Steps between C-alpha positions, in 0.01 A plus 500: 500500500702778646719297741672779691168669575332171579770369728526830698122480545542154641714654779237771552232230526708311750553816708123564506434140599757525780326809635164319490652205686643733767161657547328159529760392753462820699122451507536151649830523688564867567600633845148614581354168394746312718430740787128440469544122477709512821231697681224265371697202618544663844124574507420137423737376767350726771151410390586130527655558843179663619295213361719246685478697822126524478470125435698440822241716681198334343354413843554853618313653209211254537465589869536868427228475237265343757578766759442780244166350413396485867624852550295632205188318618528640852582850378185490283300380803639783706410760230146357481459515880636856515249608234217346703619673811452836320130439502351743754182292527674211675362415843728430797490122451590522136775750568643272765482202270677677209770636730562149633526368144736779416721420794508130411591575138773740608647224716489262202674757280767553763553124523538470125757782498691320778493177305630679191776662703602163638484339156719776351750479788529123458578547126693827518821363348323375192291815469809719532668302224199552270494868585868533416453333164196720424699813575773382260234436238348853554842663461563300184177599324590866429829390345320248279260767378781749439721255308201368299417861390863560412509179293185594313656831397820321390304240303303776325829662399645167391194419290517843336869452415440143385224622263739753347771235448247252356380763250862583416575128448187456282600794283852367459401142428255613231804596283660155535479232234323184621821298492671747734198492739522119497879508562465734794215297655687175439820625667298640792318172548833311504615716790766696309585777754634754249332460166685779315810702568792677343829322440781577741804464269522118458277432798127418485310782658222258601689226679850637529665208317817588303451423135760391240534682171329214317210507749467871456490451123237226532287726717518784246403261223203348691149630439448657838861539620459255785768390743559123470527466883202692631297564185488870584493748210821701454515843344 
C-alpha cells in the first residue's frame, strides 16, 4: 500500500464529498429555494384568507346563485320571445301578447338586477376584502412562475455538477483498497467532520488539538495515522 498516495487521495475524496454536500444543500436550502418557499407560504396564506372570507359570506353566495339562476332563466325567456317577435306572420293579437310577455320579463330582469345590487351593497365590505385578497394572489402568481423557472434552471445545473462530482468520486474510490473504503465510510458515519488532513506542526489538522511528541509518534506508527482524539487521518 502506497500510504502517501493513499492518504492524499483520502483528502481528495473528502473534498469531492464536501462539494457534493454543498450542492445537495443548495438544492434544498439555496436562496432561490427559500424565496420560492416564502412565496408559496404567502400564496397559501392568501388562499386561506379568501376561503375564510367566502365562508363568512356563505349566505350571500347562496342568494347570489339563486338570483343568477333567475336572471339566466328570464334572459333566456326574453331571447325566445324576441325570436318569436321576428316572425312576420304574427297577427295583431299574437304580436300584442308577445310584446306584453316581453315587457313583463324585462321588468322581472330589472327586479333581479336591483336585488343583486342590493345584495352586493349589503355585503360590500366582505366582497371588497375578497377582491383585495384576489388581487394580491394575482400579483403573486407571476413571481411564483418566474422563481419556479429560475429554480428549475438552477437544479438542472446542480444535477449536472453533481453528476460530474459523483463520477469523479467513483473513479477515485475505485483505486482504494477495501479497508480504506471501509475506514472512510466508518468515520463518515460516526460524524467525523474532517476525515483527513495535513498535520499543522504538532497540531491535528482535523480537530485542532495540540499533540505531544509521544502522541505524534503513536500516530505515525498506527496503521492509518489516526488522531487519538478525533480519529481523523493525519498526513
